[in-house]
N, C-alpha and C positions, 0 to 999 in steps of 0.2 A: 696648367696641366702638361704643357710641352716640357717645361723644366722638370716636372716630376717624372715624366717618362724618360728624360735624359738621365736622371739620377738612377732610375731603375735599370737602365741599360748598362750603366757603369757598375752597378752593384745589384745583381739579380737576387741576392740573398735577402734583400730588404722585404721582398714580397712574401717571405716565409714567416715574417713576424705575425703574431696573433692579431695585432691591431689592423693589419692590412689583409687579413684573410678574406674579407668581403670582396676586395679587388681581385685577389687571386681566383676566387670562385667566378667572378664576372668574366675574367679572361678565359678561363677554362670552359665556361658556358658557350663560348663561340668556337670551341675546338682548339683554343690555344693551349700552350703548355708552359708552365713556369718551372725553370730548372730547380732541381732539388738543392737543398742547402749543402754546401761543401763543408765536409768535416775537416777540422784542422788536424794535420798530421803531427803526431808526437815526435819530438826529437829523440834520437837514440840516446840511451843512458850511457854515461861514461863514469869511470872511477875518479876522474879528476875533480878537484874541488871547484865549485862554481866561482867564476871570476866576478869581482866587484863591478857592479854596473856603473858606467860613467855618470857624472853628475847630471848631464843633460837628460839621460834616459830615466833617471830617478825623479824627474819632474822639474828640475831646476833649469828650465829653458831660458834662453837668452831673450831679452826684450826686443832684439832686432829681428827684422824679417829675414836675415841671412840664414836663420835656422830652418827656414822652409825650403822645400825642394820644388823648384819651378821648372816648367818646360818652356825654355826661352827661345825655342826655334822660331825663326821669322823676325826676331827683334833686330834692331840696328842701332848704331851709335848715334847719339843726338847731334843734330845740326846746329850750327851757330847762327843766331838771328842776325840779319843784315839791316843796317840803317837805311838801305835803299828800298825796303819793303814799304810801298805806298799805302798809307792807312787813311788817306783822305782828310779833308778839312770839314769836321762836323759842324762848324759854324756856318758853312755855306748852305744856303737854301736853294736847291736846284729848281729851275723852271721846268715847265712841261717840255720845252725844247731840249733842255739838258737831259731829262729822263728819256726822251725818245732817242737822242743821240747815244746815250749810254746803252740802251737796249740794242741799238744797231751794232755797236762795238762788241757787245756781249755775244751776239749771234756769230760774228766773225771769229771771236775767241773760241766759241764752242766748236766751230768748224776745224780750227787748228788743233784743238784737243782731240777731236775724233780722228784726225790724221796722225796723231802721235807727236805733234810738234808742241810739247808741253812748255818749253821755254817761251815760245812765241805766244802761247795761250796766256801765260803769266803776264807777259808784257802787255797784251791787249786788255786783260782783265784790270790791270793796274791803271791803264788809260781810262777805262770806263769808270773806275772808282773815283778818279780825279774829277770826272764830269758829274757823277752822282754819288757822293760819299754816303748816302743814306740808304743804299740798296743792300739789304742783307744777302741776297742771292749772289751778288757779285763777289763778296768776300768768301762766301762758301765755295763757289766754283773755283776761285783762285786757290783756295786751300786744297781743294780736290786735285788741282794741277800740281801743287807742291808735293802732295803725297806721291805722285808719279815721278817726281824728281828726287825722291828720298829725302824730303825736308819736312819731317813731322812737326818740328817746333814752329816752323813758319805756318804750317797748316793750323796748328792749335791757336796761334795768334790771330789768324784770319777768322776762324770759326768762333772764337771768343768774341770778336768784334761783331760778327753776324748775330750772335745770341744777345748781345747788348741791344742791338737794333730790333731783333725779333726773337723773344725768348721761346717761342713755340716752333722754331725751325727744326723739324725732324732731320733735315739734311745736314744742318750744322752740327747737331748732336752726333749724328752718324759718323761724319768724317773726322770730327775731333776725337770721338771714341776710337776710330781706327788709328789715328795718329798716336794716341796714348798707348794703344796695344803694341805698335811698332817700337815704342820706347820702353816697353816692359812695365808701364804703370797700369797694373791690372785693375786696381780698384777704380781709378778714374775712367778707364776704358769701359768697365762694366757699368758704371754709373751713367755714362753718356749713352751707351748703346741700349741700356734699359729704357732710358727716357725717350730715345728715338723710336723704340718699339711701341711705347705707349702712345706716342703721337701718331705715328704712321709706320706700321710694321711692314717690312718687305723681306724677301728671302735672304738678300745679302746681309742685311742688318742682323737677322736671326742667326745666320751662319757665323758671323763675326762674334756675336754674343756668346754662342756656344764655345768658341775658341777661348775666350777670356774668363768665362765663369768658373772653371775649376780652380785656377790660380787666385782669382778674386775671392772665391769662397774660402780658400785656405787662409788668406790674409785676414779676412773678416773674422773667421773663427779664432785665429791666433790672437788678434787684438782683443776680441771679446774675452778670451781666456785670461789674457794679461790684465785686462781691466778688472775682472773679477778677483784676481789675485791681489791687485792693488787695494781694492775695496776691503777684502778680507784682512789684509795686512794693516790697513788703517784702523779697522775696527779692533783688531787685536791690540794694537798700540794704545788705542783709546781706553780699552778695558784695563790694560796694564797701568796706565796713568791714574785711572780711577782707583784701582786697587792700592797703588802706592800712596795716593793722597789720603785714602781712607785709613790706611795703616798709620801714616804719619799723624793724622788728626787724632786717632785713637791713642797713640803713644803720648802725644802732647797732653791730651786730656787726662790720662792716667798719671802722668808726671805732675801736672798742676794740682791734681786732687790728692796725691799721696806724699809728694816731696815738698817740704818747706824747710828753709835753713834754720838751724838751732837758734833758740832765743827769740824767734819771731812769731811765736804762738802764745796764746794765753787768754784768760777771760777778758771779756769786753771791759775797757776802762783800765785794765791792769797792764797792758802791753805798751811798748814805746811806739813811736810813729812808724818805724820800719815794721815792727811786729804787727801793728794794726793793718798795714798795707798788705803784708804777706797773707795774714789770716783772712783779710777782706777778699783778696783775689780767690782764695780757696772757696770761701763761702759763696762768692759771686758766681763762680763756675757751677757749683752745685745748685745754686738758686736758679740759674738759667736753664737747667734741665727740667724744671717744672713745665709740663705741657701747656698749662694755662698762661704762664708768663711768656713762653715762647710764642704762643699764638697771638698774644697781645702785641708783641713787638713785630709781628707780621703786618700789623695795621699801619699804613703810612702816616695816618693822623697821630697815632700814639708815638711813633718813632720821631716825627717832626717835633712833637711837644717835648720829648726828652732831650733832643738835640738843642732845643731852645733853652731848656733849663740848664743844660751842660754849659752853654755859652754864658748864661747869666742866671745863677741860682735864684735871684730875686724874681725871675719870671715865673716861678712856680705858682705865684698868686693868680696868674692869668688863667690857670686851668682848674681853679677850685670848683667851678660849676660844670666841668667837663666829666660826664659819667665814666667815660672810658679811662681817662687818665686817673681819675679819683679811685676807681676800682683797682687799677694796677698798683697805685701807691699804697693802698690799704693792704693789698696782697704782699707787696714787698715789705711793708712794716711788720706784718705778721711773721713773715719768713725770717727777717733779721732778728726779731725779738726772740723767736724760738731757737735761733742759733746762738743766742748769748751776745749779740752785737747790737749796738745802737743803730737806729734807723739812719741811713746815710744822708737824708735830707733834713735831719733835725738840726736846729741851730746850735745845740750844745754838743753835738757829736761831731768832732773834727774829723779830718781825714778825707771826707768826701765819699762819693759813690765809686765803688771799684769799677775800673774801666773808663773813667773819665768824667763822672758827674760829681762836681764838688759839693761840699756841704752847704746847706742853706736852711733857712727857717721853714717850718712846716706850713701847711695851709692854715690860714686863720679860720677860726670857727670850728675847730675840732678835728682837722686833718691830723692823723698820727704823724709823729716825727719831731715834736718839740714845740716850744712856745713860739709866739709870733716874734719876728725879727725886730729888735730894738732899732728904731731909726735914728737914735742919737739925739732926739729933740726932747727937751725938758717940758 
């Protein structure tokens, strides 16, 4: 609600929208007054031709955040991290005596901090961390001292360690958020300060959050817009690829169905080997347009059977009692016969099945496609 009120303060016209009429009535019921909507003034007309809008104004925004206008007041140059920053030995298991000693040093360090001796405070907090490296509050307080010394990166490092030790430390989120704000990292600052507010809201955290939210909101909306554009572009490219593939497939189908080299067509049994192959491919393509045949080849069992037959035509005998395969072969036999071609699995019909199934004997016992294969034995 506080965030909503802040938005309303920045843009009072929002309360004039029909959706928020109930809220306007609520405010006015207490004697409040909502400013009237400000009408946009028209620009004076001129005889000059309108200038062409720049690419960026036309919607072609850059993907970088540099196109956004930020209020960077209060930001500072980043500090260089020092190897001397004591981070403690996490392998060490402090005793009760160590923890008591660390607390005693911490109290002295807080006194130095209160007196404005921030360098001395950092030195004492580092000493306490050496004694008890598992205390999240020691890292947080030293990070707070680093902020006073204009060392936001050092503060971020300390608060990050504190959050590794205690992820629910509102104080660590608060001071790391402040450090990010000083570096101009608005998104990270808003994220930490929001989390600190959820855990334990105080006035200072709320004030700092209000500072960073306008810039953080700009970045978030900008990234969201860019992401939407990327998704839309990817979908457009996908549709283009599908369209091209469909057109290419249709063109290839029409070419295969209508274009055959001279001399390669003719009645079944009257064409040469090349002619039989060309005509066979044409007939095979037309054949595969039959919905029943197409549906049959969607069955993995049927597809596997025909692959087996393609590898060894003699394997056709294994499927004489398979109703699915038998039905499909009968369908194919009928189609090829009506097209003036010999059934491709017939023993007397050479050339083989267009598309890769070589010729073979038909099923014994009456399967269409030719006589049983002669095994060569007298």
